[in-house]
N, C-alpha and C positions, 0 to 999 in steps of 0.2 A: 366759171360762167362764161361768157359774153365775151364782147368787144373790148379791145384794150382800151382803157381810160386814160385821161391825160391828166396827171398829178403834180405837174411843176410848182403850180401856185400853192398846192397844200405843203409841198416839201418846202418851198421858199418861206412859207408861213411859219412852218416849224422850225428851219433854222433863226428865222428873226426872234420867234420866243425864245428859243435856247440861249441866244445871244441876251436877252433881256433878262432871263432868269441868272445867268452867269455873271451879270454885272449888280445884279439885284441882292441885298442882305439874305442870308438864308432864313425860310419861314417855315412853320409847321405845314404839313400836306395834309388837308382833310381826306379821310378814307371817301372813294368813291361809294354812292349808294348803289346796292345792288337788289334782284328781284331775282325769282325763279321760275320757268315758263310753266304754265298748267295745262297746256293742252298739247296734243301729240305733235303738231305743226302749225306754226304761227308765220304768216307773211311779214316780211319785213320790207316797208317802203321806203321810196326815197325821198317823202316827205310826210309830214303829219297828216295825212289824207290816204283813205281806203281806196281811192280811186286812182292814186298815183302808181307808177311803174314798180314792180316788186324786185327787189334787189336782193334777196337772200329768203333765209327761213330759219327760224329758232325751233329749236324741237324740246320736248317733254323733258322735264327735270334739269334744263341748261341753267346754270346760275348766269345771269348776265348783269353787266355794269349798266347805270342809268347815266346817261350823258346830258340830257335834255328833258323839257316838258313843254307840250304845247298843246293847248286845246282838246284834252282827253287823250292826248297820245304820249308815248316817250320814246325817245330816241336812244335807243340800248346797242350794247357793243357786246357779240356773242364771244364765247371763248376762243374762236379763231381771229378775234380781232376784227371782226367786221360789223360796220354800224349799220343801222336803220331804224325805222320807225314802226312801232306796234300800237296797238290800242293797250291803253293802260290797264283795262281789265282783265287781259289774257296773262298777265304776270301777278305774281304777290309778292309785294315788296318786303324785306327786312329791314325791321325797325332801327338797326344798329349793326355794327361789326363785329359787335360780341355774340350775337344771334347765330346758332349752328347752321350752316348752310346745307341745302338738301343732299342726300347721299353723299356726306362727307366724312362718316365715321362709320363703322361696325362692318357689318356684312352687307354687300347688297347683290341684286340679282341683274347681271348684264344682259341685255336681249343679244340672243343670237340669230333669233329668226328675222326676216325682213321686216315685219311689222306684228310685232306680238300683242294679242287680246288679253285685256286685264277685265274680268269678270267681277261681278257682285259676290257671286258663290262659286265655290270650287265645282262649276259645272258649266259645261259648253251649250246645255240644252233649255236650263231653266228661264235665262233672261239674256238680253242682248248683252255685249260686252260695255262696260260704263267707260273705258277708256281704252287708247291703243299707244304703243310705245315702240319708237321705230329701231331698228339695226342699232346697236352700240349704247343705248340708252341704258343709264345705271339706276335702277330702282331701290329703295329702300327696303331692306327685309323686316317684318314685323317679327317683333321678340314672341318665342314661343315656340311649341312643336308645329311641324307642318300640319295643314288642315286633312290632307288626303295622302297618300302615297305619290300621287303623280303631280301635286300642286306646291307652290309656295305662295304664301299669303306677305303682300306688299303693302306698302302706304305710298301712296301718291303726293306730289308735291304741296296740294291743295290740304293735306291731312287725312283724307279719306282712304279707307282699306278697300283692297281688291286681291285678287287672285291670277295668278298667272301659270301656265302649264310648264313644267320643269322642262320640257323638251325646247320651250322658247326662250331659256335662260340659263347661263351658267354662273354659279356663286362666286364671289371674288371679295377680296377686301376693299373698302373704299379707295384707299390710298394706292392701291396697287397698280403699278405702271401696266399698259397694256402690253400683251407680248409682241415682238416684231415678228410679224407674219413672212413666211419664206416667199420669194417670186412666185412658186405655184400656189401657194394659198392667196395671195394677192388676185392672181388670174381667176382663180376658183370662187372668189367674193364677188369679183367683177362680173362673173358668167351668171350668178345668181339675178342679176338684176336685168337679164336678157327679157326685152318685150316691156319693161316699166315705161311709162309714157313719158315723152319730153316736156318738161314744165320749165321755162324761163325763171330763175331764181331757186328752183326747188332743190331739195336736200334729201328726201326719202323716195321710198319704192313708190309712194303716190303719185310721184311727179319728181324729174330731176333734169338738171341741164348738165352741159358737159364737166365744166369744174365742179359741180357739187357732187356729180357722180364720182369723179376720181377721188376727191377729198374724202367721201364719206369711205370709200373701199379702204382707201390707206388709214384713216383715222380707227377703223375697228381692227385693222391690222399693225396698231402700234407706231404710227408715223402720222405726223400732224402737218398738213399741207395749208399753203394759205388758200384763199376763197376762189379767187377768179384766175382762169387761163395766163392772162400775162403777168399777173403776180407769181404765179407757179413757176413760169418760164424764166423770171428775173431772179428769183429767189437763189441766193449763192449756196444755199444748203442742198441743191441738185446738182449732181455731177452731170455735164455735158458730154454726151455721147455721140458718135456718129453714127451713120447708117449702116454700117458694116459691122458696128460693135454691139448692136441692138440685142436686148435681153427681155425675155419675158418679165412683165412688171415696171418698164420703162414707160415713160410719159412721151407722147408725141403732140407736137404743138404745130398749129395750121393757121394760117392768115393769108390776105393778099399782100400787105405791106408791113403789119403787125399782128401779133398773136391774137386770134380771136376764137379759138378752138383747140381743143383738147382730147387725146384720147389714150387708151391704155393698150400697150404692145402684149400680144398674147404670144407669138412666136409664130414661126412657120408663115411670115408674112402677112398676118393678120393683126387687127387690131378692134378693140371694142370700145365703143364711145355713145354717150346720147347726143342725140343729132336729129335735125329736121329734115336731112338729106334722104329722098327715096320715101321715109316714112318716120313721124316724129316717135322716134322711140330709142330706147338702148339697143343696139346693134352690132353686129361683126361687119366689119368691111375688109376688103384686101388691101393692103398698103398701096400695091403697084396701079390700081384701079383711078381712074381721075373720078373726081378732081383731086386726090390727095396728094400724089407726087407734086403737082403743079404747086398746092398750098403748102407744102412742108417747108418749116422754118427751123427746125432743130427738135432734139430730144434731149431729155433729162432723167437720170436714175436718182429718185429720191434718196437721201441717207439721212 
């Protein structure tokens, strides 16, 4: 996403905590409370207040850790280790560590459409969808025969059943790793987002920011990226590459003094990114066109 953030205080605090723990007697660590996200998209705020700035989003079926509680809000951590506050009623808490987590076993339906509709009945005409599931969501598949040739019955995180069209999902096992996409597949996934609105903190086709866009694209192609652009740039898992070494699927980073923006290189001198430049949408740009050469700070190849 977003502008580079200063994290030295947090790092210093972490180092101090590690030193204290190292000098203290070993103690049992209580498992963190967890919950599952109930709706397609939930905004995560910088503080327990729905009028505060949005820092990211949690999506349907994600199992999140609960870090704090305050005034009807929960501070959560998403699977990409990003913290933020959400209203407590938008998740369902697990009573204990032994309770099975959502979509953690058996067959699941992984959403391959940009946004899959979940219907009350196996029909697109009898009623409006009861829920939506963003690209990459894994839904529990109900046991029993398929209701119709073109449908799967699924169970939503709140326990309700629904129906998705087979063309919107692919069946896989809950524990199966996502296949690593080829550079061409990564670029093809990115191009599917063209025209999606820019949204600060966004993570889905309903609205996405620069780092949310590339992290979602790589996530469904089997690569986990950190959430913010500056974090992605600093991540030691990324291979630094020069301008003359660029390949499709590489990440391009931009900023005046520090990284504030990221895009995905397509090849032939073009890249795709979520930006407010010219128009607030996911769009293609020429790498050689200003302001991008002036703002370019480096490239990384996720691995």
